[in-house]
N, C-alpha and C positions, 0 to 999 in steps of 0.2 A: 504494500500500500504506500503510494507516494505521500510526501509531507503535506502537499496542498489538500489532497482528499482527506487526510487524517485531521487536518485543521478544520476543514469544513464540517466534518462529522462531529468533531468535538464541540462545535458551536451549535449545530442544528439539532443533534440528537437530544440534548437536554431540553431544548426549546420545544421540540415536537412532543417529548414525553410530558412536559409541563402543560402543553395545550390539551393533550389527551386526558391528563389527570384533572384539569380544570373542568373539562366536559363531563368526566365521570362523576366527580363530586357534585356538580350541578344537576346531574341526572338523578342523584339521590335526594338532594335538598335544593329546591329552586332558589333563584336569586330573590324572589319575593319573600320566601320564608326566612332567608338570611337577613334581608332588610327588616323583616318583622322582629327578629331577635335583636338586631342592632338598634332598632327604634325604641325598644323597651329596656335596653341595657342601661346599667348605671354608669354613666360616662366618667364619673369621678374615679372609678376603679381603672377604667381603660387609660385615662390620662396618667394616673399614678403608675400604671404598668409601663407606659411610654417613658415616663421620667426615670424609672428604675433602669430601663434599657439604655437611656441616655447616659446615666451615671456609669454603667458598665463600660460604655465606649470611651468615656473620659478617663476612666481608670486604666483601660487598655493603652490609651495614648500616653498616659503618665508612666505606666510600667515600661513602655518601650524605651524611655530615656535611660532607665537603669541598665539596659543591655548595651546601649551605645556609649555610655560614659567611660567604661574601662578601655575602650578603643580610642579615647581622646576626643569624642564628639559630644559636645553639650548643646543639643538641639533645642530650639524654642518650642515651648509647649503648644503654641498656636499652630506651628507647622505639623507637629506630631498629631494633634487632634484632627486637623483638616485632612491629613493624609489617611487617617483611620476611617473617617466618614466617607472619603472619596473611594476607599477600597471596597467598602460594602456596596456602595452605589454601582461601581463599575462591575462588580461580581454579578449583578443582575443582568448584565448584557453578555459578557463572555466569562464562563467559569474560570476561576483562579487568575483572571487578568488583573483583578484588583490588587493582588499581592505584588505583581510586577510593577503596577502603577505606583503603589505605595513606596516601594524602594526607589523608583525613578524620581518621585517628588523630593525625597531626601537628597538624592544626587543633584537635582536642579537647584534646590533652595538652601541646602545645608552643606553641600560639597562632601557628602558621605559617599564613598565609592559604592556603586550598585551592588557588587557581590557581598560587601560587608552588611549593607542594609538588608538585603534579601536573606542573608544568613541568619540575622537576628529574628526575622519574621518566621523562618523555618523553626528556629529554636523555641520561639514562643508558642508555635503551633504544637510542638512536642509537649510543652508544659501544659497546654490546654487539653491535649489528648489524655495525659496522665490524670488530670482532674476529672475528666469525663469517665475514665475507667474507674476512678474512685467513686463517683456517683453511682455507676452501674453496680459496683461491689456493695455499696451501702444499701442500694435498692434491693438487691438479691438477698442480703442479710435480713433486712426489715420485713420483706415480703416473701421469704422463702416458703413458708407453709402455704400461702395463698397460691404462689406460682407452681409449687409442687402439686398441690391438689387440682389446680386448673389443668395441668398437663396430664395428670392421671385420669381426670374426668374426660378429657378430649381425646386422648390417645391411649392405645394399649400399653400398659406398663412394660411388658416384655419387649415390645418394639422400641420403646424409649431406651431401655437398657442396651439392646442390640445396637441401636444408632449411636449411643454414647460410647460404647465399647469400640465400635467401628471407627468413630471419630478419633478416639485416643490412639488406636493402632495407626491410623493414617497420619496423625500428627507426629508420632514417634518415627515412622518411616520417612516422612517429609523432612523433619529436622535432621535425621541421620544423613539423608541424601544431600541436603544443603550444606551440612558441615564438611562432607567429603568432596563434594563436586566443585569444579572450577569453571562450570558453564557460565554464560553471560547472565542468565536469570539468577543463578545461585549467588554470583558475585554481587549483583544488584541488591538482592535480599540481604546478604551479609552487610553490605555497605549501609543499607537502610536501617537495619537493626543496630549496627554500631553507632550510626548517627543518632538514633533514638537514645541510646545509653549515654553517649557523649553529651548530647543536648541536655538530658536530664541532670547529669552530674555537673555540667557547666554552671547551672543555677547556684550551686553551693560554692562556686569559686568567685562569684560576684562580690563586690564590695558591699552592696546593699541587698544581699540575698534575701533577708527577712522581709524587707519592703517589697521585693519582687514576689515572694511567696504570698504575702498578705494581699497584694493587688490581684494576683491570680485567683485566690480563693474568693476575694470580693467580687470579681467579675462574674464568676460562676454562681456565686450566691445571689447576685442581682438577676442573673438569667432565670434561675429557678423561682425567685420571688416574683419577678414580673409575670411569669407564667401563672403562678398561683393567684396573684392579685387580680389579673385580668379575668380569670375564671369566675371570680366573685361577682363580676359585672352581670353575669347571666344567672337569673334566678333559679333556673333548672339545675345549675351546677353547685348550688349552695350545699355545704356539708360534704363536698368531695373529699375522698380519703387521701392521706399522704401518699399511699402507694399509687393511686391513680394519677396524682400530680407528677410524681417522679417518673413513672413508666411513660406517661404522656409526654413529658419533657424530653426524655431520652429518645423516644420515637420521633418526635418533632425535630430534634437536633440532627439526627441522622438523615432526615428527609431533605434537609437543606443541601446536602451533597448530591442528591439525586437529580434535582432540577435547579435552574438559575434562581438562587435565593429562596428555594423551597416552594416556588409557585406551583399550585395544584397538589403537590405531594404533601405539603405541610398539614392542611386540614384532614386529609385522608389518613395520615400517620397518627394524628390525634384520635380520630374516629376509631381506628384499629386498636389503639391502646385502651381507650375508654370502654370499648365494647367488651373487653375482658372483665371489666368491673360492672357490667350490666347497665351502663349509662346509655340512655337513648341516642339514636342515630342523629336526629335533627339538631339538638343542642350541641352535640359533640362537633359536628361538621361546621355549624354556625360559629361556635367558639373558635375553631381552627382558623376560619376565614377572618374573624374579628381580630384575633391575635396576630395573624400574619399581616393583615392590612394595616393595623395600627403601627406596628414596628416598621413596616415597609414605608409608610407615609413619613415617619420620622427620618428614615434613611434618605428618602428622596429629597426632603426639605434640607436637612443639614449636609447631606452629600453634595447636592446641587449648589448650595451656598458656599461650601468649601472649595469646590472647583472654580467658582466665579471669583471668590475673595482671595484665594492663594496668591496670585500674581500681585494683587493690590497690596496685600499685607506685607509681602516681601519687598515690594518697591518702596513702601513707607519705611520699612526697617533699614533698607540699604541707604536711603536718603538721610535717616537719623544717624547712621554710622559715619557717613561722609561729613555731616555737620559736626 
């Protein structure tokens, strides 16, 4: 497959999947029904959810500075913040293009070499992934009985044991093969795993490692809290369990990688998670759309303003430095 076709597929496939999932979710709950839920929602909780999301993005921008300081770059918080918001907005168009744009913004306005800026973004994604794995582990611990009983109820216990045993055997064979092999795929996997370990350990070599860890936990705490707070806006979701919130949040988080910014996939992921807890279809999908739309609106507004104001802000700063 040539590079041009690969690039086209990389852009079009998530978009097509997003369009299909939008159609599928609207075939289950109409726009009129979603509007009905939106109309009777408590907007104070939706606005609070947006504010918590905004705080998480500010914290991410502030955290980024801790990674760049040891390399001798003391970037302005304004540039860091606008680069973060621009990243999220650009990711709605071309998947992962936002991260490239974010590193490029630092190169243009803070003279940080692209590879160094991009390296810090990869490192922070590793930190985020570790926290996400932590949230999954906590959820499994808190909801083990419920998840276990659900699987036993839905699937044959013997089949579950066979599948798990098969997976363990496959993982052992796979790890053994990767360890001994020198093929391109094996070397890439080794490099990726080594990068994960190196990235995780690099946090503890930072001057302000505890501040970095605090902001990482704060970012994800705000993510979970904004999810829960926004659910309160819908009357039918009042009294939702902690397990439903956590599993819904995890499912929604992974859905963002499936399509551009989670369009179409986000509400369906929440519906699939909430269905496990016997929560009705309509409020689940409606909540997914309200949650996605409110956060997307914030990104469009602040991401758009960031892209417009970045050159103006830096022109002002350069004039002040000259004076």
